[in-house]
C-alpha beads as a LAMMPS data file, in Angstrom:
LAMMPS data file: protein, C-alpha beads

412 atoms
411 bonds

1 atom types
1 bond types

-500.0 500.0 xlo xhi
-500.0 500.0 ylo yhi
-500.0 500.0 zlo zhi

Masses

1 110.0

Atoms # bond

1 1 1 -183.114 13.146 -1.374
2 1 1 -182.312 12.912 -5.048
3 1 1 -181.952 10.009 -7.333
4 1 1 -179.422 8.158 -9.309
5 1 1 -179.114 5.124 -11.549
6 1 1 -177.319 1.849 -12.269
7 1 1 -174.824 0.349 -14.543
8 1 1 -174.163 -1.327 -17.935
9 1 1 -172.028 -4.464 -18.297
10 1 1 -169.012 -3.293 -20.288
11 1 1 -166.202 -5.767 -20.881
12 1 1 -163.437 -3.853 -22.664
13 1 1 -160.677 -6.394 -22.147
14 1 1 -158.151 -4.235 -23.971
15 1 1 -158.541 -1.413 -21.434
16 1 1 -155.989 -1.482 -18.610
17 1 1 -158.363 0.048 -16.043
18 1 1 -161.095 -2.479 -16.841
19 1 1 -158.619 -5.322 -16.460
20 1 1 -157.898 -4.030 -12.979
21 1 1 -161.605 -3.844 -12.198
22 1 1 -162.317 -7.343 -13.434
23 1 1 -159.608 -8.693 -11.165
24 1 1 -160.960 -7.093 -7.989
25 1 1 -161.550 -9.922 -5.504
26 1 1 -165.038 -10.494 -4.146
27 1 1 -164.818 -10.786 -0.371
28 1 1 -166.896 -13.801 0.768
29 1 1 -167.188 -12.294 4.266
30 1 1 -168.507 -8.878 3.218
31 1 1 -172.187 -9.810 3.635
32 1 1 -171.732 -10.975 7.220
33 1 1 -169.568 -7.958 8.111
34 1 1 -172.116 -5.532 6.673
35 1 1 -174.827 -7.197 8.720
36 1 1 -172.659 -7.086 11.839
37 1 1 -171.925 -3.384 11.389
38 1 1 -175.521 -2.364 10.697
39 1 1 -176.845 -4.525 13.521
40 1 1 -174.526 -2.890 16.039
41 1 1 -175.182 0.672 14.899
42 1 1 -178.951 0.093 14.764
43 1 1 -179.163 -1.689 18.113
44 1 1 -181.507 -0.324 20.788
45 1 1 -178.514 0.078 23.110
46 1 1 -177.421 3.092 21.048
47 1 1 -180.846 4.708 21.515
48 1 1 -181.042 6.098 17.999
49 1 1 -177.573 7.717 17.824
50 1 1 -178.842 11.262 18.450
51 1 1 -176.038 13.790 18.039
52 1 1 -174.178 14.459 21.287
53 1 1 -175.613 11.490 23.213
54 1 1 -173.904 8.472 24.762
55 1 1 -175.438 6.331 22.027
56 1 1 -173.817 8.394 19.299
57 1 1 -170.502 8.255 21.176
58 1 1 -170.770 4.452 21.262
59 1 1 -171.319 4.494 17.510
60 1 1 -168.261 6.712 16.983
61 1 1 -166.095 4.434 19.133
62 1 1 -167.274 1.420 17.152
63 1 1 -166.412 3.155 13.875
64 1 1 -162.934 4.053 15.139
65 1 1 -162.359 0.414 16.109
66 1 1 -163.498 -0.745 12.678
67 1 1 -161.260 1.790 10.916
68 1 1 -158.294 0.372 12.823
69 1 1 -159.293 -3.208 11.989
70 1 1 -159.616 -2.366 8.308
71 1 1 -156.184 -0.772 8.234
72 1 1 -157.063 2.899 7.833
73 1 1 -154.567 5.272 9.428
74 1 1 -155.336 8.395 11.463
75 1 1 -154.562 11.745 9.860
76 1 1 -151.955 13.800 11.720
77 1 1 -154.564 16.441 12.593
78 1 1 -156.810 13.759 14.133
79 1 1 -154.521 11.212 15.808
80 1 1 -157.447 9.502 17.553
81 1 1 -159.503 9.403 14.306
82 1 1 -161.876 12.042 15.710
83 1 1 -162.553 15.620 14.677
84 1 1 -164.207 16.943 17.821
85 1 1 -166.445 19.990 17.702
86 1 1 -169.214 21.739 19.602
87 1 1 -172.181 23.406 17.963
88 1 1 -174.987 25.387 19.534
89 1 1 -178.581 24.942 18.461
90 1 1 -180.624 28.011 19.379
91 1 1 -184.317 27.719 20.317
92 1 1 -186.774 27.975 17.439
93 1 1 -190.471 28.367 18.296
94 1 1 -191.381 26.657 15.008
95 1 1 -189.209 23.576 15.560
96 1 1 -189.257 20.645 17.983
97 1 1 -185.583 19.825 17.465
98 1 1 -183.386 19.784 20.590
99 1 1 -181.510 22.941 21.533
100 1 1 -178.347 23.781 23.434
101 1 1 -174.672 22.881 23.070
102 1 1 -173.846 19.611 21.309
103 1 1 -170.403 18.078 21.787
104 1 1 -169.768 15.542 19.061
105 1 1 -167.251 14.303 16.506
106 1 1 -166.652 13.286 12.911
107 1 1 -164.732 10.033 12.496
108 1 1 -161.874 10.231 9.967
109 1 1 -159.343 7.731 8.628
110 1 1 -157.327 7.610 5.427
111 1 1 -155.056 5.876 2.964
112 1 1 -152.029 8.135 2.491
113 1 1 -150.423 7.511 -0.891
114 1 1 -148.420 10.733 -0.842
115 1 1 -150.515 11.919 -3.791
116 1 1 -151.379 15.511 -4.691
117 1 1 -155.166 15.012 -4.626
118 1 1 -157.652 13.510 -2.209
119 1 1 -160.826 11.482 -2.733
120 1 1 -163.401 11.712 0.071
121 1 1 -165.870 8.873 0.655
122 1 1 -168.380 9.601 3.405
123 1 1 -171.635 8.892 5.204
124 1 1 -173.369 10.216 8.288
125 1 1 -173.659 7.931 11.304
126 1 1 -176.067 9.920 13.523
127 1 1 -179.852 9.548 13.630
128 1 1 -182.975 10.803 15.462
129 1 1 -182.719 9.302 18.943
130 1 1 -186.256 8.825 20.251
131 1 1 -187.778 10.857 17.433
132 1 1 -188.493 14.074 19.299
133 1 1 -187.695 15.874 16.042
134 1 1 -187.662 14.860 12.382
135 1 1 -189.861 11.815 12.902
136 1 1 -192.706 10.702 10.645
137 1 1 -194.040 8.494 13.445
138 1 1 -197.418 9.451 14.934
139 1 1 -197.125 7.427 18.140
140 1 1 -195.388 7.981 21.453
141 1 1 -191.599 8.537 21.376
142 1 1 -189.681 5.360 20.562
143 1 1 -186.111 4.583 19.591
144 1 1 -185.444 5.361 15.936
145 1 1 -182.625 2.949 15.098
146 1 1 -181.979 4.247 11.579
147 1 1 -180.710 0.998 10.073
148 1 1 -181.096 2.295 6.529
149 1 1 -180.657 5.938 7.582
150 1 1 -177.750 5.703 7.863
151 1 1 -176.168 2.637 9.415
152 1 1 -176.325 1.241 5.874
153 1 1 -174.164 4.006 4.416
154 1 1 -171.744 3.907 7.354
155 1 1 -171.223 0.162 6.983
156 1 1 -170.809 0.531 3.216
157 1 1 -168.081 3.165 3.635
158 1 1 -166.140 0.771 5.859
159 1 1 -166.545 -2.045 3.316
160 1 1 -165.352 0.221 0.495
161 1 1 -162.324 1.235 2.544
162 1 1 -161.350 -2.403 2.992
163 1 1 -161.709 -3.132 -0.728
164 1 1 -159.688 -0.065 -1.735
165 1 1 -156.870 -1.083 0.607
166 1 1 -156.898 -4.509 -1.042
167 1 1 -157.009 -3.081 -4.588
168 1 1 -154.216 -0.600 -3.900
169 1 1 -154.876 2.473 -6.104
170 1 1 -151.970 4.917 -5.707
171 1 1 -152.736 8.141 -7.590
172 1 1 -155.032 9.720 -4.976
173 1 1 -155.128 9.783 -1.215
174 1 1 -158.384 8.302 0.110
175 1 1 -160.136 9.950 3.052
176 1 1 -163.012 8.121 4.758
177 1 1 -165.307 10.476 6.638
178 1 1 -168.194 9.544 8.931
179 1 1 -170.216 12.630 9.788
180 1 1 -172.137 13.549 12.907
181 1 1 -175.129 15.881 12.954
182 1 1 -176.465 15.317 9.438
183 1 1 -180.008 15.005 10.762
184 1 1 -179.644 18.358 12.543
185 1 1 -178.694 20.130 9.320
186 1 1 -175.500 18.729 7.744
187 1 1 -173.527 19.807 10.822
188 1 1 -170.589 17.419 10.516
189 1 1 -169.913 17.875 6.810
190 1 1 -170.380 21.630 7.046
191 1 1 -167.975 21.804 9.977
192 1 1 -165.408 19.692 8.170
193 1 1 -165.420 21.818 5.031
194 1 1 -164.973 24.969 7.140
195 1 1 -162.284 23.369 9.314
196 1 1 -160.649 20.921 6.956
197 1 1 -157.131 19.650 7.543
198 1 1 -156.583 19.442 3.767
199 1 1 -156.713 22.042 1.021
200 1 1 -160.207 21.649 -0.434
201 1 1 -158.915 22.683 -3.859
202 1 1 -156.955 19.423 -3.752
203 1 1 -160.086 17.308 -3.212
204 1 1 -160.689 15.420 -6.449
205 1 1 -164.282 14.398 -5.743
206 1 1 -166.601 13.353 -2.914
207 1 1 -168.884 10.286 -2.784
208 1 1 -171.730 10.306 -0.248
209 1 1 -173.613 7.174 0.813
210 1 1 -176.891 8.046 2.522
211 1 1 -179.579 5.343 2.709
212 1 1 -178.212 2.537 0.545
213 1 1 -179.835 -0.327 2.468
214 1 1 -183.088 -0.869 0.611
215 1 1 -182.141 -1.875 -2.936
216 1 1 -185.479 -2.952 -4.398
217 1 1 -186.468 -5.804 -6.706
218 1 1 -185.905 -3.539 -9.723
219 1 1 -182.357 -2.872 -8.391
220 1 1 -182.852 0.876 -8.647
221 1 1 -180.039 3.083 -7.420
222 1 1 -180.344 6.863 -7.419
223 1 1 -177.245 8.843 -8.336
224 1 1 -177.531 12.515 -7.425
225 1 1 -174.961 15.034 -8.607
226 1 1 -174.241 13.558 -12.026
227 1 1 -173.999 17.071 -13.476
228 1 1 -171.196 18.142 -11.108
229 1 1 -168.490 16.830 -13.448
230 1 1 -168.499 16.008 -17.170
231 1 1 -166.640 12.842 -16.228
232 1 1 -169.487 11.263 -14.298
233 1 1 -171.790 10.069 -17.056
234 1 1 -169.288 7.818 -18.805
235 1 1 -167.711 6.497 -15.607
236 1 1 -171.029 5.740 -13.888
237 1 1 -172.406 3.783 -16.845
238 1 1 -169.146 2.076 -17.735
239 1 1 -168.851 0.440 -14.319
240 1 1 -172.445 -0.782 -14.076
241 1 1 -171.611 -4.409 -14.599
242 1 1 -174.029 -5.490 -11.853
243 1 1 -176.961 -4.387 -14.033
244 1 1 -178.254 -1.855 -11.560
245 1 1 -181.025 0.432 -12.770
246 1 1 -179.453 3.850 -12.455
247 1 1 -181.697 6.871 -11.935
248 1 1 -179.664 10.043 -12.371
249 1 1 -180.167 13.564 -11.128
250 1 1 -177.730 16.308 -12.113
251 1 1 -178.087 18.637 -9.136
252 1 1 -175.237 18.795 -6.657
253 1 1 -177.560 20.160 -3.967
254 1 1 -179.685 17.877 -1.808
255 1 1 -180.612 17.131 1.812
256 1 1 -177.432 15.226 2.600
257 1 1 -173.723 15.751 3.234
258 1 1 -172.535 15.914 -0.380
259 1 1 -174.065 19.404 -0.537
260 1 1 -171.372 20.776 1.805
261 1 1 -168.693 19.667 -0.673
262 1 1 -170.544 20.740 -3.802
263 1 1 -170.789 24.208 -2.275
264 1 1 -166.985 24.200 -2.229
265 1 1 -166.775 23.439 -5.976
266 1 1 -166.048 19.735 -5.545
267 1 1 -167.635 17.117 -7.869
268 1 1 -170.026 14.915 -5.882
269 1 1 -172.238 11.869 -6.210
270 1 1 -174.872 10.871 -3.663
271 1 1 -175.831 7.175 -3.725
272 1 1 -179.384 6.436 -2.533
273 1 1 -181.702 3.415 -2.781
274 1 1 -184.888 5.364 -2.123
275 1 1 -187.320 6.387 0.548
276 1 1 -189.695 3.857 2.100
277 1 1 -192.494 3.532 4.622
278 1 1 -190.025 3.030 7.503
279 1 1 -188.129 6.259 6.815
280 1 1 -187.687 8.319 10.006
281 1 1 -189.795 5.844 11.964
282 1 1 -188.991 3.348 14.761
283 1 1 -189.473 0.515 12.245
284 1 1 -186.247 1.292 10.305
285 1 1 -184.500 -1.781 11.738
286 1 1 -181.604 -4.009 10.743
287 1 1 -183.737 -7.008 9.759
288 1 1 -185.251 -5.028 6.861
289 1 1 -181.920 -4.133 5.250
290 1 1 -180.944 -5.709 1.926
291 1 1 -177.337 -6.683 2.683
292 1 1 -176.765 -8.286 -0.695
293 1 1 -177.870 -5.008 -2.253
294 1 1 -175.355 -3.044 -0.165
295 1 1 -172.661 -5.488 -1.247
296 1 1 -173.478 -4.841 -4.914
297 1 1 -173.339 -1.074 -4.337
298 1 1 -170.019 -1.399 -2.492
299 1 1 -168.546 -3.268 -5.464
300 1 1 -169.948 -0.721 -7.914
301 1 1 -168.485 2.239 -6.035
302 1 1 -165.156 0.490 -5.610
303 1 1 -165.022 -0.091 -9.357
304 1 1 -165.703 3.599 -10.006
305 1 1 -162.970 4.668 -7.593
306 1 1 -160.385 2.322 -9.098
307 1 1 -161.354 3.333 -12.628
308 1 1 -160.882 7.024 -11.811
309 1 1 -157.527 6.562 -10.100
310 1 1 -155.607 6.956 -13.378
311 1 1 -157.678 9.912 -14.617
312 1 1 -156.080 12.758 -12.672
313 1 1 -158.190 15.499 -11.108
314 1 1 -161.654 15.534 -12.665
315 1 1 -163.316 18.800 -13.696
316 1 1 -166.054 20.435 -11.598
317 1 1 -169.310 21.768 -13.080
318 1 1 -171.996 23.923 -11.510
319 1 1 -175.503 22.513 -11.837
320 1 1 -178.924 24.068 -12.208
321 1 1 -179.898 23.338 -8.633
322 1 1 -183.539 22.550 -7.998
323 1 1 -183.337 24.141 -4.556
324 1 1 -183.001 27.562 -6.191
325 1 1 -186.443 27.285 -7.784
326 1 1 -188.430 25.344 -5.187
327 1 1 -191.646 27.247 -4.441
328 1 1 -192.936 28.132 -1.005
329 1 1 -195.559 25.482 -0.206
330 1 1 -198.737 26.646 1.482
331 1 1 -200.539 23.305 1.078
332 1 1 -199.623 19.629 1.149
333 1 1 -201.056 16.663 -0.716
334 1 1 -200.067 14.354 2.119
335 1 1 -198.108 11.803 0.094
336 1 1 -194.591 10.389 -0.040
337 1 1 -193.218 10.698 -3.586
338 1 1 -191.405 7.769 -5.147
339 1 1 -188.009 9.372 -5.685
340 1 1 -186.806 6.438 -7.775
341 1 1 -189.548 6.789 -10.385
342 1 1 -188.133 7.883 -13.751
343 1 1 -191.314 7.863 -15.816
344 1 1 -193.665 10.704 -16.759
345 1 1 -195.374 12.244 -13.727
346 1 1 -194.950 11.842 -9.961
347 1 1 -195.549 8.327 -8.615
348 1 1 -196.826 8.040 -5.057
349 1 1 -194.972 5.763 -2.654
350 1 1 -197.195 6.331 0.359
351 1 1 -200.333 8.200 1.451
352 1 1 -200.722 9.695 4.919
353 1 1 -204.061 8.948 6.559
354 1 1 -206.365 11.919 6.988
355 1 1 -204.545 14.154 4.483
356 1 1 -206.002 15.550 1.215
357 1 1 -204.813 12.673 -0.996
358 1 1 -206.203 10.061 1.395
359 1 1 -209.581 11.806 1.549
360 1 1 -209.675 11.942 -2.264
361 1 1 -209.023 8.174 -2.573
362 1 1 -205.553 8.647 -4.064
363 1 1 -203.453 5.555 -3.364
364 1 1 -199.901 4.276 -3.273
365 1 1 -198.765 3.512 -6.819
366 1 1 -200.900 6.208 -8.439
367 1 1 -199.023 8.513 -10.819
368 1 1 -200.008 12.189 -10.695
369 1 1 -199.848 13.782 -14.164
370 1 1 -201.862 16.971 -13.622
371 1 1 -202.953 19.193 -10.717
372 1 1 -205.490 21.819 -11.677
373 1 1 -204.049 23.637 -14.687
374 1 1 -200.487 22.429 -14.009
375 1 1 -198.988 19.553 -15.970
376 1 1 -196.911 17.234 -13.766
377 1 1 -194.024 15.656 -15.661
378 1 1 -191.558 15.061 -12.822
379 1 1 -190.780 15.982 -9.212
380 1 1 -189.938 19.591 -10.027
381 1 1 -193.133 20.245 -11.940
382 1 1 -195.083 18.526 -9.137
383 1 1 -193.544 20.921 -6.614
384 1 1 -194.249 23.868 -8.902
385 1 1 -197.877 22.776 -9.185
386 1 1 -198.185 22.335 -5.423
387 1 1 -196.679 25.768 -4.870
388 1 1 -199.372 27.334 -7.044
389 1 1 -202.299 25.987 -5.003
390 1 1 -203.851 28.198 -2.304
391 1 1 -205.122 26.884 1.029
392 1 1 -208.844 26.149 0.915
393 1 1 -208.789 25.393 -2.808
394 1 1 -210.386 22.361 -4.438
395 1 1 -208.636 21.170 -7.601
396 1 1 -208.946 18.317 -10.059
397 1 1 -205.947 15.983 -9.819
398 1 1 -205.409 13.657 -12.758
399 1 1 -203.768 10.339 -11.979
400 1 1 -202.879 7.116 -13.733
401 1 1 -203.808 3.975 -11.824
402 1 1 -202.940 0.568 -13.263
403 1 1 -202.824 2.038 -16.769
404 1 1 -206.133 3.913 -16.469
405 1 1 -206.440 7.708 -16.343
406 1 1 -208.864 9.115 -13.784
407 1 1 -209.583 12.372 -12.010
408 1 1 -209.841 12.960 -8.284
409 1 1 -211.238 16.063 -6.613
410 1 1 -208.798 17.168 -3.916
411 1 1 -209.572 19.748 -1.243
412 1 1 -206.571 21.472 0.359

Bonds

1 1 1 2
2 1 2 3
3 1 3 4
4 1 4 5
5 1 5 6
6 1 6 7
7 1 7 8
8 1 8 9
9 1 9 10
10 1 10 11
11 1 11 12
12 1 12 13
13 1 13 14
14 1 14 15
15 1 15 16
16 1 16 17
17 1 17 18
18 1 18 19
19 1 19 20
20 1 20 21
21 1 21 22
22 1 22 23
23 1 23 24
24 1 24 25
25 1 25 26
26 1 26 27
27 1 27 28
28 1 28 29
29 1 29 30
30 1 30 31
31 1 31 32
32 1 32 33
33 1 33 34
34 1 34 35
35 1 35 36
36 1 36 37
37 1 37 38
38 1 38 39
39 1 39 40
40 1 40 41
41 1 41 42
42 1 42 43
43 1 43 44
44 1 44 45
45 1 45 46
46 1 46 47
47 1 47 48
48 1 48 49
49 1 49 50
50 1 50 51
51 1 51 52
52 1 52 53
53 1 53 54
54 1 54 55
55 1 55 56
56 1 56 57
57 1 57 58
58 1 58 59
59 1 59 60
60 1 60 61
61 1 61 62
62 1 62 63
63 1 63 64
64 1 64 65
65 1 65 66
66 1 66 67
67 1 67 68
68 1 68 69
69 1 69 70
70 1 70 71
71 1 71 72
72 1 72 73
73 1 73 74
74 1 74 75
75 1 75 76
76 1 76 77
77 1 77 78
78 1 78 79
79 1 79 80
80 1 80 81
81 1 81 82
82 1 82 83
83 1 83 84
84 1 84 85
85 1 85 86
86 1 86 87
87 1 87 88
88 1 88 89
89 1 89 90
90 1 90 91
91 1 91 92
92 1 92 93
93 1 93 94
94 1 94 95
95 1 95 96
96 1 96 97
97 1 97 98
98 1 98 99
99 1 99 100
100 1 100 101
101 1 101 102
102 1 102 103
103 1 103 104
104 1 104 105
105 1 105 106
106 1 106 107
107 1 107 108
108 1 108 109
109 1 109 110
110 1 110 111
111 1 111 112
112 1 112 113
113 1 113 114
114 1 114 115
115 1 115 116
116 1 116 117
117 1 117 118
118 1 118 119
119 1 119 120
120 1 120 121
121 1 121 122
122 1 122 123
123 1 123 124
124 1 124 125
125 1 125 126
126 1 126 127
127 1 127 128
128 1 128 129
129 1 129 130
130 1 130 131
131 1 131 132
132 1 132 133
133 1 133 134
134 1 134 135
135 1 135 136
136 1 136 137
137 1 137 138
138 1 138 139
139 1 139 140
140 1 140 141
141 1 141 142
142 1 142 143
143 1 143 144
144 1 144 145
145 1 145 146
146 1 146 147
147 1 147 148
148 1 148 149
149 1 149 150
150 1 150 151
151 1 151 152
152 1 152 153
153 1 153 154
154 1 154 155
155 1 155 156
156 1 156 157
157 1 157 158
158 1 158 159
159 1 159 160
160 1 160 161
161 1 161 162
162 1 162 163
163 1 163 164
164 1 164 165
165 1 165 166
166 1 166 167
167 1 167 168
168 1 168 169
169 1 169 170
170 1 170 171
171 1 171 172
172 1 172 173
173 1 173 174
174 1 174 175
175 1 175 176
176 1 176 177
177 1 177 178
178 1 178 179
179 1 179 180
180 1 180 181
181 1 181 182
182 1 182 183
183 1 183 184
184 1 184 185
185 1 185 186
186 1 186 187
187 1 187 188
188 1 188 189
189 1 189 190
190 1 190 191
191 1 191 192
192 1 192 193
193 1 193 194
194 1 194 195
195 1 195 196
196 1 196 197
197 1 197 198
198 1 198 199
199 1 199 200
200 1 200 201
201 1 201 202
202 1 202 203
203 1 203 204
204 1 204 205
205 1 205 206
206 1 206 207
207 1 207 208
208 1 208 209
209 1 209 210
210 1 210 211
211 1 211 212
212 1 212 213
213 1 213 214
214 1 214 215
215 1 215 216
216 1 216 217
217 1 217 218
218 1 218 219
219 1 219 220
220 1 220 221
221 1 221 222
222 1 222 223
223 1 223 224
224 1 224 225
225 1 225 226
226 1 226 227
227 1 227 228
228 1 228 229
229 1 229 230
230 1 230 231
231 1 231 232
232 1 232 233
233 1 233 234
234 1 234 235
235 1 235 236
236 1 236 237
237 1 237 238
238 1 238 239
239 1 239 240
240 1 240 241
241 1 241 242
242 1 242 243
243 1 243 244
244 1 244 245
245 1 245 246
246 1 246 247
247 1 247 248
248 1 248 249
249 1 249 250
250 1 250 251
251 1 251 252
252 1 252 253
253 1 253 254
254 1 254 255
255 1 255 256
256 1 256 257
257 1 257 258
258 1 258 259
259 1 259 260
260 1 260 261
261 1 261 262
262 1 262 263
263 1 263 264
264 1 264 265
265 1 265 266
266 1 266 267
267 1 267 268
268 1 268 269
269 1 269 270
270 1 270 271
271 1 271 272
272 1 272 273
273 1 273 274
274 1 274 275
275 1 275 276
276 1 276 277
277 1 277 278
278 1 278 279
279 1 279 280
280 1 280 281
281 1 281 282
282 1 282 283
283 1 283 284
284 1 284 285
285 1 285 286
286 1 286 287
287 1 287 288
288 1 288 289
289 1 289 290
290 1 290 291
291 1 291 292
292 1 292 293
293 1 293 294
294 1 294 295
295 1 295 296
296 1 296 297
297 1 297 298
298 1 298 299
299 1 299 300
300 1 300 301
301 1 301 302
302 1 302 303
303 1 303 304
304 1 304 305
305 1 305 306
306 1 306 307
307 1 307 308
308 1 308 309
309 1 309 310
310 1 310 311
311 1 311 312
312 1 312 313
313 1 313 314
314 1 314 315
315 1 315 316
316 1 316 317
317 1 317 318
318 1 318 319
319 1 319 320
320 1 320 321
321 1 321 322
322 1 322 323
323 1 323 324
324 1 324 325
325 1 325 326
326 1 326 327
327 1 327 328
328 1 328 329
329 1 329 330
330 1 330 331
331 1 331 332
332 1 332 333
333 1 333 334
334 1 334 335
335 1 335 336
336 1 336 337
337 1 337 338
338 1 338 339
339 1 339 340
340 1 340 341
341 1 341 342
342 1 342 343
343 1 343 344
344 1 344 345
345 1 345 346
346 1 346 347
347 1 347 348
348 1 348 349
349 1 349 350
350 1 350 351
351 1 351 352
352 1 352 353
353 1 353 354
354 1 354 355
355 1 355 356
356 1 356 357
357 1 357 358
358 1 358 359
359 1 359 360
360 1 360 361
361 1 361 362
362 1 362 363
363 1 363 364
364 1 364 365
365 1 365 366
366 1 366 367
367 1 367 368
368 1 368 369
369 1 369 370
370 1 370 371
371 1 371 372
372 1 372 373
373 1 373 374
374 1 374 375
375 1 375 376
376 1 376 377
377 1 377 378
378 1 378 379
379 1 379 380
380 1 380 381
381 1 381 382
382 1 382 383
383 1 383 384
384 1 384 385
385 1 385 386
386 1 386 387
387 1 387 388
388 1 388 389
389 1 389 390
390 1 390 391
391 1 391 392
392 1 392 393
393 1 393 394
394 1 394 395
395 1 395 396
396 1 396 397
397 1 397 398
398 1 398 399
399 1 399 400
400 1 400 401
401 1 401 402
402 1 402 403
403 1 403 404
404 1 404 405
405 1 405 406
406 1 406 407
407 1 407 408
408 1 408 409
409 1 409 410
410 1 410 411
411 1 411 412
């Protein structure tokens, strides 16, 4: 996942749109409702919300109920708030992911203002079930509840919907989309864009909330897709009155549902609070979620949406997508990068036991600045360096640890 960054406190009292933003009411019940939503979706009873299972169906039914409570209406094409579809996953000898026919649904509600253009705000609500595929857990199969990934984003979309209904912007229609099958390969968003009930050329922009439940002490929020419209930079900074630390990435392509919309020439932003040691593990539970952090992100996104309501249809821009230049890896360092790090190098957020980095005494918090002859300035140059290393090689890896530069000999 890519990264994005937080906001500056701008009080331009003379600006009509900022006056509207300042007057947005803060809902005193939002914290408890967010916790209620995440706790239900991440409960063991749903058995990890694997696409096509009874647990995922329970999650979809809950989301439909919440849409009705909030006041979202069904679209005429989906009178029961569901876009049902079946996809077939063929066997792959190199993959452990489940195969066969999967009957599932996207959940869709909207605010119909009779406007020409649509704004889509979405999140995926499925997860990994018992972790038979996609897991980073080394133990026996257990329920992967996916509280951060992505009950957090699902609950945030519902909170944003409620706040937009209360604020009452009128110049766009607002579509709220909860996708199935993201973990299987962006199934739900891909299906929607190929079978949309609206003209995609009339979609103003798309906001994707995937893993927004772990806002850290530095209040770092990753914003991916900032290069997909020239409008984003000013709007994203202007509305950062909560003093979030915004880490921005221009690419519109990433491993989440916004990619399906970017590929249809729609401006996108993916909101993301970062990877962590519980990612794709059974330990990603509701008690670890930062609900106050989600509330701040909900307010931030609501402010952006209201601010853009008077701006008309924003322009789309193609980005220089990292995925087009990612090398073919033949080796792995065995670390989890810190995707929220915006300094020089690649900071390590976790080290997997038994892998090359672990054996070389490379630790969490170390910043890699060189691998062999390759300078490492950021994630892309780290991946380029990794792609240039052959299996069986031993290279000198230069790191910074607590302000000190040192070299480690790493065998791949």
